[in-house]
C-alpha positions, 0 to 999 in steps of 0.5 A: 100529347103526342102532337105536342111532342111533334111540334116540339120536335118541328120547332127545332129543325134547321129550315134547310132540313124542314124544307128538304123533308116537305120536297121529298115527301112531296116527290114521294107522295107524287111518285108512289101515292103512299098514305097519309100515315106512311108519309107521317111515319116517314116525316117522323123519322127523319125529323127526329134524325135531323133534330139529333144531327146538330150534335154532330155539326151536320145537316141531313144534306151533308151527313155521312155514313158514320153519322147515320151509324151513330144515329143508329146506335143511338137509338138502339142504346135508348132501347129501340127495337130491331123492326124500328130501326130497320124502319128508320134505316129505310126512311134514310135510304129513301131520302138519299136515294132521292137526293142522289136522283135529283142530282143534290148528292153524288153518293148515298151515305146509307147504301153500305149500312146493313139492315138489322136482322128481323125475326118473323114473329107470328101475327097475333090472332084469334080462334074461331070461337073467340071471334064469334064471341066478339061479333056477339058482344054489341048490343044490337037493340042500339043504334051504336050496338047495331053499327058496331056488329055491322062493322065487326061483321064486315071486318071479319068477312073482308079482312079489311085494313082498319083505315080502309073500314072506317073510310068505306063509303055507301057508294062502294058497297054493292049490296045486290052484288055481295062486294065491296069496293076498297081503295087500299094502300097506293090508292089501289083498288080491289073487289072483295066478297062481303058474304050473307052474314055481313051483307044482311048485317049492312042492311039491318044497320042501313035500314035501322041505325044509320038514319038515327046516328045521322039525324038528318045530316048527309054523309058518305061515310058508310059507318058514322057516329052518334054526332053524324060524322065518319068514324076514326081508327082511333074510336074504332080501335077504342070500341073493339077492345071494350067489346072484347073485354065485355066478353073476357077475351084479354088478350092484346086486341087491335082492329088488325088482329081481326084482319090476321084472323080472317086470313088464318081462319081461310088458309085453315079452312083451304083457302088458296094463297094467291086468293088471299093475297088479292083479298088482302091487297098485299102487292107481294106474295111474300107478305102473305106468306106469313099466314102459311106459318099461322096454319102450320102452327095450328096443325102442330096444336091439333096434332099435339092435342089429338094424336096418341103420341102427340 
């Protein structure tokens, strides 16, 4: 359904706008090496803007500040949250900065538009008890259950993004060194320790379950499906929700929640923020600092629960 919507939007684009977006995204990929998902988000934002603009008798290259403000107002009127409108404004700014840099525009129409003020909601996370229950959920007597247990253990041990987890290759797992080489955002590589538990589950999975799932096929992917192909982000999102439901964890859950649990639990046990930044692959320390809020909230809860005047 989502792909048909995208195709419908694409069919309404003018040829000029379509070529302009393609050219911009090619340049963005060459300059910054952004992931496919990030580039797809830019494409979607700009295509929707371009399709709306004919109502104002404009095209992307000749809009003004008022047109962009009108579009943002249109999005907000349709119920768009501040965070989503901020992302759309970011997409606009990237495009028009590029057009000015290329000499295709003399002024940036998005330059004087203020970003919506965003709160900093705390990331959803799990308690250590909930993580333990989730890790124990898969039936490790089956090949698929053993694979799921190994994936969950690696996710919690390393805090990988779900795309990094499913794209993990056997060649990047150093069992003897106890580390995994991860290719993160912007094609940046980092080394992340695995820990004894995750190492043991990977070894057991590779010895007992992976050959059974591959059935003689060859794959560079560490985690494979029953068809012998690499696991997808969507499939892993589904299985983590299923395992959580099986053990009575009813809060909203996604693979990213396990990344938050990894980070907040490390901080709760005294990890250094700079070390956490490196493990998570954050380019900016301010991104990592959100987890200090989680740690503070946890301390408040403990104080309220256990202090005689809490």
